[in-house]
C-alpha positions in Angstrom: -103.4 202.9 -8.6 -101.0 200.8 -6.6 -103.7 197.7 -6.4 -104.0 198.1 -10.0 -100.5 198.0 -10.5 -99.9 195.0 -8.4 -103.0 193.4 -10.4 -101.6 194.1 -13.3 -97.8 192.1 -12.3 -100.0 189.3 -11.5 -101.8 188.8 -14.3 -98.6 188.5 -16.3 -96.9 186.7 -13.7 -100.1 183.6 -14.4 -99.4 184.2 -18.2 -96.2 183.7 -18.5 -95.9 180.1 -15.8 -99.6 179.5 -18.0 -97.7 179.6 -21.0 -94.9 177.8 -19.8 -96.7 175.0 -18.3 -98.8 174.7 -21.8 -95.3 174.2 -24.1 -94.3 171.7 -21.9 -97.7 169.9 -22.2 -97.3 170.4 -26.2 -94.0 168.8 -26.5 -94.5 166.3 -29.5 -93.0 162.8 -28.5 -92.9 160.6 -31.2 -94.1 156.5 -30.9 -90.6 155.4 -31.7 -91.3 152.0 -30.4 -94.0 151.5 -32.6 -93.2 153.6 -35.9 -89.3 153.4 -36.2 -87.9 150.5 -33.5 -87.1 147.4 -34.9 -84.9 145.9 -37.2 -84.2 146.6 -41.0 -83.3 144.4 -43.8 -82.0 145.7 -47.6 -78.8 146.5 -49.6 -75.7 147.9 -48.4 -73.5 150.2 -50.9 -70.1 151.4 -50.3 -68.4 154.2 -52.3 -65.2 155.2 -51.1 -63.3 157.9 -52.3 -66.3 157.8 -55.0 -64.5 154.1 -56.3 -67.7 152.0 -56.1 -66.2 149.5 -53.5 -69.4 146.7 -53.9 -72.3 146.0 -52.2 -73.9 143.2 -49.3 -77.7 141.8 -49.7 -79.6 140.9 -46.8 -77.4 143.3 -44.5 -79.3 144.3 -41.0 -79.3 147.7 -39.2 -81.3 147.8 -35.7 -83.3 150.5 -34.7 -84.4 151.3 -30.9 -85.4 153.8 -28.5 -82.2 155.7 -27.4 -81.9 156.4 -23.4 -81.1 159.8 -23.7 -83.7 161.3 -25.2 -87.7 161.0 -26.3 -87.3 161.9 -29.7 -84.0 159.8 -30.3 -82.8 156.7 -31.7 -80.0 154.5 -31.2 -78.9 152.9 -34.7 -76.9 149.9 -35.1 -75.2 148.2 -38.1 -72.6 144.8 -37.5 -70.0 144.1 -39.3 -69.7 146.9 -41.1 -66.9 146.3 -44.1 -65.7 148.4 -47.1 -61.9 147.0 -47.7 -62.1 145.6 -44.4 -64.5 144.7 -41.8 -64.0 147.7 -39.7 -66.5 146.3 -36.5 -69.6 147.8 -35.7 -71.1 150.9 -36.1 -73.3 152.5 -33.3 -74.6 155.8 -33.2 -76.3 157.2 -30.4 -78.4 159.5 -29.9 -79.8 159.9 -33.6 -82.5 163.2 -33.4 -85.8 162.4 -35.0 -88.1 164.8 -37.0 -91.4 164.5 -38.6 -91.4 164.7 -42.3 -93.9 164.2 -44.9 -95.1 160.7 -44.9 -92.7 159.6 -42.1 -89.8 161.3 -40.0 -85.8 161.6 -40.7 -83.5 161.5 -38.4 -79.5 162.1 -38.3 -76.9 162.1 -35.5 -72.9 162.1 -35.5 -70.2 160.5 -33.4 -67.0 159.4 -32.8 -66.2 155.8 -33.3 -63.5 153.5 -32.4 -63.0 151.1 -35.0 -60.7 148.1 -35.5 -57.3 149.1 -36.0 -55.6 150.1 -38.2 -58.7 152.7 -38.2 -58.5 153.6 -35.0 -60.9 157.1 -33.6 -63.1 157.7 -36.8 -65.9 160.7 -36.9 -69.3 158.8 -38.3 -72.7 160.8 -39.9 -75.7 159.2 -39.9 -78.6 160.7 -41.9 -81.5 158.3 -42.6 -85.7 159.0 -43.2 -88.4 156.2 -42.6 -91.6 156.5 -44.4 -94.2 153.4 -43.3 -92.2 150.1 -43.8 -88.9 151.8 -46.2 -85.7 152.9 -44.6 -82.8 155.3 -46.5 -80.1 155.6 -44.5 -77.3 157.6 -46.0 -73.5 156.4 -43.5 -70.3 159.0 -43.6 -67.5 157.6 -42.2 -64.4 159.8 -42.5 -61.0 157.3 -42.2 -57.7 159.2 -40.5 -53.5 158.9 -41.5 -53.8 155.0 -41.6 -55.7 154.5 -44.4 -55.0 158.2 -46.5 -57.6 159.7 -45.1 -60.1 158.2 -47.1 -64.3 159.3 -47.2 -66.6 156.5 -47.2 -69.9 156.7 -47.6 -72.4 154.2 -47.7 -76.2 154.0 -49.0 -78.1 151.7 -47.0 -81.9 150.3 -49.0 -84.6 148.3 -47.2 -87.4 147.2 -45.4 -88.5 146.6 -42.0 -88.9 143.4 -41.0 -92.2 142.0 -39.3 -90.7 139.4 -36.7 -92.1 136.6 -38.5 -88.5 136.4 -41.0 -86.8 132.9 -39.8 -83.5 133.8 -37.9 -81.7 130.5 -38.7 -78.4 130.6 -40.7 -76.9 127.1 -41.1 -75.2 125.3 -43.6 -76.9 121.7 -43.3 -75.0 120.2 -46.4 -71.7 120.5 -48.1 -70.2 118.2 -49.9 -67.2 116.9 -52.9 -67.6 115.4 -56.0 -64.1 114.7 -56.3 -61.9 111.5 -56.0 -59.3 113.4 -54.2 -61.8 113.9 -51.3 -61.2 110.9 -49.5 -63.6 112.0 -46.2 -66.7 114.2 -46.7 -66.7 117.1 -44.7 -67.8 117.3 -41.4 -69.7 120.6 -40.1 -69.4 121.9 -36.4 -71.8 124.1 -35.7 -70.6 125.1 -33.0 -66.8 125.8 -34.0 -68.1 127.6 -36.8 -65.8 124.7 -38.8 -66.3 122.5 -41.9 -63.3 120.0 -42.4 -62.2 117.5 -45.3 -59.7 115.1 -45.9 -58.0 114.3 -49.1 -55.3 111.8 -51.2 -52.1 112.3 -49.9 -51.1 112.8 -53.7 -53.5 115.4 -54.1 -51.8 118.7 -56.0 -52.7 122.0 -55.7 -54.5 122.1 -58.8 -56.5 119.4 -57.7 -57.6 121.5 -54.7 -59.3 124.0 -56.9 -62.6 122.4 -55.8 -66.5 123.3 -56.2 -69.0 122.4 -53.1 -72.3 121.5 -53.1 -73.6 123.8 -50.7 -77.1 123.5 -48.9 -78.7 126.0 -45.9 -81.2 127.0 -44.0 -84.6 127.7 -45.9 -84.5 131.2 -47.0 -81.3 131.7 -46.4 -78.6 132.4 -48.3 -74.6 131.7 -48.4 -71.4 133.6 -50.0 -69.4 132.7 -52.0 -72.7 130.3 -54.0 -72.5 126.5 -53.8 -70.9 125.2 -56.8 -68.2 128.2 -57.2 -64.8 126.8 -57.7 -62.7 127.5 -54.2 -58.9 127.0 -53.9 -58.2 124.7 -50.3 -54.3 123.9 -51.3 -51.5 125.1 -49.1 -53.9 124.9 -46.1 -55.9 127.8 -47.2 -59.3 128.4 -45.1 -62.3 130.0 -46.9 -65.1 131.3 -45.4 -68.7 131.2 -46.0 -71.0 133.3 -44.5 -74.8 132.2 -44.2 -77.4 135.1 -44.1 -80.8 134.4 -42.4 -84.3 135.4 -43.6 -84.5 138.2 -40.9 -80.4 139.0 -41.5 -78.9 136.7 -38.9 -75.3 136.2 -39.9 -73.5 132.7 -39.2 -69.7 132.6 -40.7 -68.3 129.2 -41.4 -64.5 128.6 -42.1 -63.5 125.7 -44.1 -60.2 123.7 -44.7 -58.4 120.3 -45.0 -58.1 119.0 -41.9 -55.7 116.3 -43.1 -54.6 113.3 -45.9 -55.2 109.7 -46.1 -52.8 107.6 -48.5 -55.4 105.6 -50.5 -53.7 102.2 -51.0 -54.9 99.9 -53.6 -54.4 96.3 -53.5 -54.0 94.0 -57.0 -52.8 90.9 -57.3 -49.8 91.1 -59.8 -47.4 90.9 -57.1 -48.0 88.5 -53.7 -45.9 86.0 -52.4 -46.9 83.3 -49.6 -46.1 84.1 -45.7 -44.7 80.9 -44.6 -43.2 82.3 -41.4 -46.2 80.4 -39.5 -46.0 77.2 -41.1 -45.3 74.2 -39.2 -42.2 71.5 -39.9 
């Protein structure tokens, strides 16, 4: 009888141990590196307290394997903007689950955004099906901006890795007589400067530049759209490459040149060097 009880106890323990090991072995690890990780480019729409604040084309979002767990990702959105540029949204981790035709993921994190926003709760909820991605981003803004509820929707596709990353302004010119020296582009500093006539009025400094950019890149504001360069204003241009890489340029008047006009209506003979 005692031996029977001993054998029964050993059997139960062995089954429990086997089941425990089996559960660990059967844990599903999703292929995040191949199915999810990478860059995505698409359209980001922002709504604040139910009011549409506009959309950003060619926005880039990056997903990577989180180092905090096997089925978790880190999501990054650079230079998130609604009323102001609030900084980078980086939520790590977001938990991944398998769904019909792809994966879903969600995560929450408090982030320190730029002043005056301060610390804000961020929520992420998204799906990836094939190369298509949909993400809902929620930001709860505190007292500095009157407890605003920000919701951003991102709809995009996965980058192949063959897209161009070049984001440069390659040409910037004005067709105006008040521009005495055409713009000089400084890629390293991200500035474009030009000179105008000393007599240029504020009204005359409303100018429409002709702009060329890297192949497959886009620039905002667009080429041939009038901008106000009066009173030392700096106009910011943003170039977005095919893969979502962004470069910004600040354009402004660097100085004035007095235009001297010569004619033969009034002239005198200089006799100071005449010999007697």
